[in-house]
N, C-alpha and C positions, 0 to 999 in steps of 0.2 A: 502548227507550232513553228516557232523560229528555231532553226538549226543552222548556226553559222558555220560556214566552211570557207577555207582559203581557196584560191583559184585552182590549185593542183588537187586539193582534197575533193572539191566539187567534181572535177573531171573524172577522178577515180571512182567516186561514189556512184555517179550516174552512167558510168561506162557500161555498155551492153555486151562487152566482150566476154566470152566464156572463161577466159583466163585473164586476170588483171593483176599487175604488179604495182605496188606503191613503194617506192624506194627513196630514201632520203637520210639526212644526217640525224643524229641523236636529238630527240626532243622536239621534232617538228610536227607531232600530232598524227603519227601513222596509225597507232592503235585506235585513237578516237575516230579517225576516218574509216578504219576497218569496221568498227561497230556501226557507224552510220551507213556503211555499205550493206551491212546485214539488215538494218531497219528499212532501207530503201528497197531491198530485195523483197521484203514482205508485201510491199504495195502491189506487186504483180501476182502474188500467190495468195491462196487462202491460209495455208499454214506452211511455214518453212521448216523443213527438217534439216538441221545444220550441225556442223562439227567445227570446233576450234582446236587446233593441234599445235603443240610446241615440243621442244626437245625433251623436257621433263615436266611432270605434273606439278612439281614444286615451283617451277617458273610460271606455270599457269596461275597457281595460288598467290604467289607473292608479287607478280608483275602484271599479268593480263587481267585477272579478275579485278584488282584495285583500279586499273585504268578504265575498265568498263563501268565500274561503279561511279567513278569520277565523271565519266561522260554522261551517265544517266542523271546524276545529281546536277550537273551543269545545265542540261536541257530543262530539267524540272525547275530549277531556280530562275533560269532566264525567262521561262514562260509562265512563272508564278503558278505552277501546277505541282504542288508537293505530292499529290497522289501518283504522279508519274513514277516516282521512286518505288512505290508499292506494286507497280504493275510488273516488275521484274523480280523474280525470286531464284536465288541459287539454292541448290539442294544437293544431297548425296556428297557432302564434303567439298562442294565446288565442282563436282563432275557433271552437274546438270543445271541448265538455265532455262527457265520457262518465262515467257512474256507474251505480249499481244501478238499472236500470229507466229511465234517462234518456239521451237523445241530444239534446244542445243545440247549436244554432248561436248564436253571439254576434257581433253586428255593429253598426256605426254606419251611419247613413244617408249619411255622407260616402263610404262604400265602395259605389259603385253596383253593382259586381259581386256583392257579398254581398247587396245589397238585392233582387236578383232571386230570391234564395232565398225571401224572404217572398212575393213575387208568385206564385211557382210552387210553394211548399212545401206540404206536407201535415202541418199541426201540429194538436195538441190543446191546446197551451199556448203562449201568447205573453205575454211580460212586457215592458212598456214602462217603462223605468227613467228617472226624472227627465226627463219630456218638456218641461218648461218651463225656459227659461234664467234665470239669476240676473239678468242685465241684458238688456233688449231690444236686439237688434241684428239686422242682416240675416242670414238663414240660421241663426239660433240656435235650439236646441231641436228638438223633433220636430214637423213639420207635421201638421195634421189628417189629411192623406192617409195617413199611416202608421197612425193609429188605424183609419181606414176599411179599409185593406188588411189590417191585423191581424185585424179583426173578420170580414172575409170569408174569411180562411184558417184561422182557429183551429178550425174544425169539420171540417177536411179529412182528419184522420187517421181512417181507417175504424174504426168501433166504439168510438171514444173519446169521453169527455165533454169538451166544450170549456171552456176558461177563458182569458179575456183579463184580465190583471191589470196595474194601473198603480200604481206606488209613486212618491211625489213630495212635494216641498215645495210648498205652495200657490203659485199663479201670480198673474200679473196677471189681473184680471177679464176682460180682452179676450182672453186665451189660450183656445184651444179646449177645454182641460180644464175650464174653468169651466162651459161649456155642458153637457158630458157628465156632469159630476159634481154640479153644483149647480143651474144654471138649468133644464136640460131633459134630465135623464138618461133613458135608454131604460127604460121601465117597462111591460112587457107590453102593447104596443099591440095593437089588435084583430087585426091581421093577423100579429102576431108574439107569440103568447101565452106562449112559453117564454123569451123574451129579456128579461132585466131586469138592473138594476144595483144592486149594494150599494156603499155609500160608508162608509168607516170613517175617523174622524178621531182621531188619537192626541193626547191632551192633553199640553201641555208638562209635563215632569217625570216622565212615566210610565216612562221608561227609567232604572232605578236603577243601571245600569252606567256611566252618564255621570257623571263626577265634577264637583265644584263648580268647579274651575279651568277645565274645558272649557266649562261653562255661562257662566262669567263672561267668558271670551274671546269667545264668540259675542255676548254682549250688548254688549261693548265695541266689537265690529266693526260692529254694526248700529244702535247707539243714535242716530246722527245721520241715519239714513235711515228715515223713517216706514214706507214701503212694505216695505222689506226687514225691518224689525223685525216688522211684522205677519206677513210670510210665514215668516220663519225662526225667530222666537222665539215669537210667539203662535200660529203655525200657521193663519193665516187668509188667504184670498184678499184681494188688495189692489188698489185703483185706483191705477195708477202714472202719475205725471206727470213726464216727463223734461225738459220745458221750463218755461216760465213761464205761468201761467194768464192767459188774456186776460180772463176775467170773474171776478175774485175777488169781485165784488159779488154773485154768485149765492148765494142762501141757500135751501136746499131747504125749510126751514120756511115761507118766505114765497112762493117762486116755484114751488112744486110743489103741486098740489092733492092732498088726501088721497084723492080719488075720481077716477074716470074722468069727464071732462067730456063732455057731450052737446051737439051742435050746436043752437043756438037757432033755431027756425023763424022765418022772416020777417026774418032779419038776413043781411047779405051775408057771404060767406066769401071769404078771400083765399088763393089758391094762389101760393106762392113757389117758384121753380124754380132749379135749377142743372144744368149739363150735364156733358159729358165721358163717361168710361166708367163713372161712378157717377152717372147722372142722378137727380135728387132733386126731390121735391115736398113742401113743408111747408104744411100747411093751418092757417090761423088764422082767428079771428073775434073781434070786439069784443063782449064780454058786456054785458048790460044795466047791470051795475054799473060798466062802464068799464074792465075788465081786458082786456088783449090775450091771449086764450086761444090756446095752441098745442094743437091738437086731435089732429093726426097728422103723422107724417113718414114718407115712403117713400123708400128709397135703393136703387137698383139696383146690381148688381155685374157688370161686364163685359158690359153690354147697352146698347142705344140708347134714345133717348127714346120711340120708338114702342112698344118692348117694355114699358117701364115703364108707359106710359099704359094699354096694353091688358091687361097682366097684373096690375097692381096698382092704378093710380089709378081706372080706370073701375069695377072691381068694388067698391072701397071706397066710391066715391061712390054707387053703386047701393044698397048695403046700409046705409050709415051716414048718408048725406047726401041721402036721397031727398026730404026736405022742404025742402031748400035750393034756391032758384030763382035766386039772384043770386050771381055769381062775379066776382072781379077777379083777373087773372093778371099776375104781375110776377116780377122776379128778375134773373138774370144777363143783362146787356145783350148779351153775346157770343152768346147763343142766336139772335140775328137774323142771324148770319153764315151765309151759304149754304154748302151742301156743295160741295166742290171738283168733285165729279163731276156735280153738277146744281145750277146757280145758282138754280133756282126752289125748292129745298128747303132748309130750315133747321130747327133744333129748335123755334124759335118758330112756324114755319109748321105743324110737326107738332102742336104744342099747340093751335093755333087750329083746324086742320082736324078733329082728333080730339075736341075738347071744345066746338066751336062757340063760340069765345070770341075776344077780342082780346088780344094779348100786349102789355103795356106794359113796355118795358125799364127795369130798375132802375138801381141806382147801382154803379159799379165802383170808385170811390175808396175805398181801404182804410180811411183814417182816418174818413171819413164813416160807413162801415159799422160800424166798431167803436164809434164814439160813439153811433150809433143803438141798438145793443144795450145799451150801458151805460146809456143814457137810460131805456129801458123796464125796466131792472132796478132803477132808483132813483126813478123818477117815474111818475105816472099819465100814460098808461094802462099800469100796471105789468104786466109779463109774468107769465103764469100757465100752467104746463105741466100738461096732463092727467096724471093719475097714471100712466097706462100708457105715456106718452111717454118711453121710456128713452133714445132717441138723443140728444136735445138735453139731457136731464138729465145724461148722462155727458159731453157736450161742454162744458156750462157749468160743471160742477164741476171741470174741469181737462183734459179730453180735447182741447178746442180751446185750443191753446197756441202761444206764441211759441217759435221754435227757440232752443236754447241750445247753444253749442259746448263743446268739452272744457275750455276755460278758464273756463267759467261766464258767458261774455258772451252777452247776449240781444239778438236782432235783432227789432225791432218793426215791420218793414216788411211783414209778412205772417205767416200762420199755417203751422204744420207741416201738410203734406198727409197726412192719415190718414183713418180712417173717421169721425172726429168733424168734420172740416172740411167735409164735403159738406152736411149739414143746416144747419150754422152759416153757410156761404157763402150758401145759398139764402135763409135768413131775413134775414141782414144785407144782402143785395143788394136784397131787396124791401121791407124795413122802412121806409126813408126815403120810399118812395112812398106810404106809408100815414100816417105820423105827421108828415110835414113834411120840410123840407129842413134840412140842417146846413151851417153855414159853418165850415169847419175849415182850419187851417193846421198844418203840422208843428211849428212853433215855438210858436204860440199857438192854443189850442183855445177856440173860442167856443161858447156854448150855442145851442140852436135860435133862429133868428130868426123862424121861422114855424111854427105848428102848425095844420094844416088837415086834418081827417079827410075822406077821400074817401068820398062817399056814393053810393048806388046811383043 
């Protein structure tokens, strides 16, 4: 049978990688290629036990199933084989697809009963369709746990070759798909020599079946949203800012070093801390040239201060800061608050006892903190991020942001609490302790009245 494929579609369909991504702009035939990947997989198996998963079963019904039906009809018409349509039957309200050599479960993760099929299923083919949402919101898209579960179950069909395929529009850079497709794809680690990832990017315009008016309407829809334009027209992952940037003064060409910065022996280093369930430590140093260098940031997830220090901070200090003998610890003043269960224990006490230091509480006033950050972005000692320091780079380019409501109104009384706010909070709370104090009022902002560098 004739099954036309574009260059990129063909590469994806015939990839032998256990993990295969097909990424591209809207309308470039990703679902069509995904179904052809399933049909091709049948060629090497007797019967393929497969699963197709989306964020909701409703999206399976109104988007994925119609696209699969269109693909089947297209092949049947092209080859003048009308009975090809009858060879594939959806049943159980769209939750099952049976065809020549394929037995497919279709479900959304909103259907917990169906999701147990993935957890206990024995598949050789799992297809994750559009795992990233168009707009970031709670419980949207597929969580990373679905990818993990799919990878763990895709080789369970006895005697079959596994294939986990993901077809998608590019996502926000913070979405888990960016990690597995771009930043850190699985590529034959030493202990897993047969597991690797192929990533295929469909260029805009490769699908010749999409007409001009369809392309124009998509461009009209996304022309006023830079991130959606990048994702759905250009086919690129984008850094999404939903609120208002707190630090529009940040300029990567000025504030980010082209190389990894090394701690300077003989100069004091400053550790700036934040607490909560994402305990954070940002390590800075004043360089001989007078720049405020941000050397490293460590952010825990769902752990306490003790765990962060023992698992991350101490090993980093031992390996990268072995020649640094002078430290100054500051940051979130609330770290001095004792634990309810033991008034003698506080995060500040944990820092002091584990690192043999004295904790100096920083500044809590929001406006003072923001002005401190803005000051070092515009004046000497100007901020300089080590090139490997991704957390604060992403925060300052827009991840650290003021919240904006649905009417477009911005509140500047605090930042959105997200993964970018933790290192930003740590740095902004400790920074005034280093570069001097700010006198600020909500109505009238004054510059620094004193600049005194704390010396060892």
